[in-house]
C-alpha positions as CSV (number, residue, x, y, z in Angstrom):
1,M,21.4,11.1,1.9
2,N,23.6,10.9,-1.2
3,I,23.1,13.4,-4.0
4,L,24.6,13.4,-7.5
5,I,25.7,16.8,-8.9
6,I,26.1,16.9,-12.7
7,E,27.6,20.3,-13.6
8,D,30.3,21.1,-16.1
9,D,31.4,24.3,-14.3
10,Q,33.8,23.0,-11.7
11,R,33.5,26.1,-9.5
12,V,29.7,25.9,-9.4
13,A,29.8,22.1,-8.8
14,E,32.2,22.5,-5.9
15,L,30.2,25.3,-4.4
16,I,27.1,23.2,-4.4
17,Q,29.0,20.2,-3.0
18,R,30.4,22.4,-0.2
19,G,26.9,23.8,0.7
20,L,25.5,20.3,0.8
21,K,28.3,19.0,3.0
22,E,27.6,21.8,5.5
23,Q,24.0,20.5,5.8
24,G,25.1,16.9,6.3
25,F,24.5,15.6,2.7
26,A,27.0,13.3,1.0
27,S,27.5,14.1,-2.7
28,T,29.2,12.9,-5.9
29,L,30.3,15.1,-8.8
30,A,30.1,14.5,-12.5
31,Y,31.2,17.0,-15.2
32,D,29.4,15.8,-18.3
33,G,26.1,14.0,-19.1
34,V,27.6,10.6,-20.1
35,S,29.6,10.3,-16.9
36,G,26.5,11.4,-14.9
37,E,24.4,8.7,-16.6
38,K,27.0,6.0,-15.8
39,L,27.0,7.0,-12.2
40,V,23.2,6.9,-12.0
41,L,23.2,3.3,-13.4
42,Q,26.0,2.1,-11.2
43,N,24.9,3.7,-7.9
44,N,21.8,4.6,-5.8
45,Y,21.2,8.3,-5.2
46,D,18.5,10.0,-3.2
47,L,18.4,13.0,-5.5
48,I,20.0,14.3,-8.7
49,I,21.0,17.9,-9.4
50,T,21.9,18.5,-13.1
51,D,22.6,21.4,-15.3
52,I,20.9,21.5,-18.7
53,I,23.8,22.6,-20.9
54,L,26.4,19.8,-20.5
55,P,29.1,18.3,-22.6
56,K,28.6,14.9,-24.3
57,M,24.9,14.7,-23.4
58,D,22.7,17.6,-22.4
59,G,20.5,17.6,-19.3
60,I,17.3,17.1,-21.1
61,D,18.4,13.9,-22.8
62,L,20.1,12.8,-19.6
63,C,16.9,13.3,-17.6
64,R,15.0,11.2,-20.1
65,Q,17.6,8.4,-19.8
66,I,17.4,8.5,-16.0
67,R,13.6,8.3,-16.1
68,N,13.8,5.1,-18.2
69,S,16.0,3.3,-15.7
70,K,15.1,5.0,-12.4
71,P,11.7,6.6,-12.7
72,D,11.2,7.6,-9.1
73,I,14.5,9.5,-8.3
74,P,13.9,13.2,-7.7
75,I,15.7,15.5,-10.3
76,I,16.4,19.2,-10.0
77,M,17.5,21.0,-13.1
78,L,19.8,24.0,-13.0
79,T,20.1,26.4,-15.9
80,A,20.6,29.9,-17.1
81,L,17.6,29.4,-19.3
82,G,14.4,30.6,-17.7
83,T,11.6,30.9,-20.3
84,T,8.3,29.0,-20.0
85,D,9.3,26.8,-23.0
86,D,12.6,25.9,-21.3
87,K,10.8,25.0,-18.1
88,V,8.1,22.9,-20.0
89,E,10.8,21.0,-21.9
90,G,12.6,20.2,-18.6
91,F,9.5,19.1,-16.8
92,D,8.4,17.0,-19.8
93,A,11.8,15.3,-19.8
94,G,11.0,14.2,-16.2
95,A,12.5,16.9,-14.0
96,D,10.7,17.5,-10.6
97,D,12.0,21.0,-10.1
98,Y,13.7,23.8,-12.0
99,L,16.1,26.5,-10.6
100,V,17.4,29.3,-12.7
101,K,21.0,30.5,-12.3
102,P,22.1,32.5,-10.4
103,F,20.5,31.1,-7.3
104,E,21.1,31.2,-3.5
105,M,22.2,28.0,-1.9
106,R,19.5,28.2,0.7
107,E,16.8,28.2,-2.0
108,L,18.4,25.0,-3.5
109,L,18.4,23.4,-0.1
110,V,14.7,24.2,0.4
111,R,13.9,22.6,-2.9
112,I,16.0,19.5,-2.1
113,R,14.4,19.0,1.3
114,A,10.9,19.4,-0.2
115,L,11.6,16.7,-2.9
116,L,13.2,14.3,-0.4
117,K,10.3,14.7,2.0
118,R,7.7,14.1,-0.8
119,N,9.6,11.1,-2.2
120,A,9.8,9.5,1.3
121,K,6.1,9.9,1.7
122,S,5.4,8.3,-1.7
123,S,7.7,5.4,-1.1
124,N,6.0,4.6,2.2
125,S,2.4,5.0,0.9
126,T,0.2,2.3,-0.4
127,G,-0.6,2.5,-4.1
128,F,-4.2,2.4,-5.3
129,I,-6.4,3.5,-8.2
130,L,-7.9,7.0,-8.3
131,R,-11.3,7.4,-10.1
132,F,-13.3,10.5,-11.0
133,A,-16.3,10.3,-13.3
134,D,-15.1,8.0,-16.2
135,L,-11.4,8.9,-15.5
136,E,-9.1,6.3,-13.9
137,M,-5.5,6.6,-12.7
138,N,-3.4,3.6,-11.6
139,L,-0.6,4.9,-9.3
140,Y,1.2,1.5,-9.6
141,T,1.4,1.2,-13.3
142,K,1.1,4.9,-14.1
143,I,-1.6,4.2,-16.6
144,V,-4.4,6.7,-17.1
145,K,-7.7,5.8,-18.8
146,R,-10.9,7.6,-19.7
147,S,-13.8,5.4,-20.7
148,E,-11.3,2.6,-21.0
149,Q,-9.2,4.6,-23.5
150,E,-5.6,4.9,-22.4
151,I,-4.2,8.4,-22.2
152,N,-0.4,9.0,-22.5
153,L,0.9,11.6,-20.0
154,T,4.3,13.0,-19.4
155,P,5.6,12.7,-15.8
156,K,4.6,16.2,-14.8
157,E,1.2,16.0,-16.5
158,F,0.6,12.8,-14.5
159,K,1.6,14.5,-11.2
160,L,-0.7,17.5,-12.0
161,L,-3.7,15.3,-12.8
162,E,-2.9,13.1,-9.8
163,Y,-3.1,16.2,-7.5
164,M,-6.4,17.3,-9.1
165,M,-7.9,13.8,-8.7
166,H,-6.9,13.9,-5.0
167,N,-8.7,17.2,-4.8
168,P,-11.8,16.9,-7.0
169,E,-14.7,19.5,-6.9
170,R,-12.3,22.0,-5.4
171,V,-10.8,25.1,-7.0
172,L,-7.0,24.9,-7.0
173,S,-5.2,28.1,-7.3
174,R,-2.0,28.5,-9.4
175,V,-0.1,29.2,-6.1
176,E,-1.3,25.9,-4.6
177,I,-0.5,23.9,-7.7
178,A,3.0,25.4,-7.9
179,E,3.7,24.5,-4.3
180,K,2.1,21.1,-4.2
181,V,2.9,19.7,-7.7
182,W,6.1,21.6,-8.5
183,D,7.3,22.2,-4.9
184,T,8.1,25.8,-5.9
185,H,6.8,29.3,-5.4
186,F,4.5,30.5,-8.2
187,D,6.2,33.0,-10.5
188,T,3.6,35.4,-11.8
189,G,5.9,36.2,-14.7
190,T,5.4,32.8,-16.2
191,N,2.4,30.8,-17.4
192,F,3.8,27.3,-17.3
193,I,0.9,26.1,-15.0
194,D,-1.6,27.3,-17.6
195,V,0.4,25.6,-20.3
196,Y,0.2,22.2,-18.5
197,I,-3.5,22.6,-17.8
198,N,-4.0,23.1,-21.5
199,Y,-1.9,20.0,-22.2
200,L,-4.1,18.0,-19.8
201,R,-7.3,19.4,-21.4
202,K,-6.2,18.3,-24.9
203,K,-5.5,14.7,-23.6
204,V,-8.2,14.3,-21.0
205,D,-11.2,16.3,-22.5
206,R,-10.7,16.9,-26.2
207,D,-12.2,13.6,-27.4
208,F,-15.1,13.6,-24.9
209,D,-18.4,15.5,-24.8
210,K,-18.3,16.0,-21.0
211,K,-15.4,18.2,-19.9
212,L,-13.7,17.5,-16.6
213,I,-11.0,20.2,-16.3
214,H,-12.5,23.7,-15.9
215,T,-11.1,27.2,-15.3
216,K,-12.6,29.3,-12.5
217,S,-11.9,32.8,-13.8
218,G,-9.5,34.7,-11.5
219,M,-9.3,31.8,-9.1
220,G,-7.8,28.7,-10.6
221,F,-8.8,25.3,-11.9
222,I,-11.2,22.6,-10.9
223,L,-11.8,19.0,-11.7
224,K,-15.6,18.8,-12.0
225,S,-17.9,16.6,-13.9
226,D,-20.6,19.2,-14.3
227,E,-20.3,22.3,-16.4
228,L,-19.5,25.5,-14.5
């Protein structure tokens, strides 16, 4: 496994690299966003770890650029910023996970292994079309339609809806969504899952009489064609 670390703090970058080496991972360092983007375009990496605040190109813009050229590579963002808005911006740019500094190396390793495992499963699986009521999701083309009207979703909105379509008619707790879609433990101090559910509602349900995404009070969320 080869991991790209994009971090302008040399001490932090080298600490991460040393921790990865001890676990058998090869890694490459870049100290600014532009250099990181060049390395991504020139090489194949299994996973990218990037800071958000970087010289020359910040981690948000870098993540968007990476998603344009290599949409499937897992990306973990590291940052001292930890508000819900910061996390939403990172996920909307295409990040798969988000770790707030300071963090323990073992927690980073858990996130890395979870993403690598998930990515390996998806690359070996057969693509197909998911359908629920009049909602359709093409896992090959990443196109989502409802009643033949195309719906534009961000990468994280797509993953959240995909998980709900794999588990229709079942209440999904915030803890389960955090673990299965974000590969992270649910932080009760943030509401980013509710934020993304609201994003989906606006795109999937707003223009239609029949609502598909429902809240089960005190329990979680459910994809259901009938009113609760």
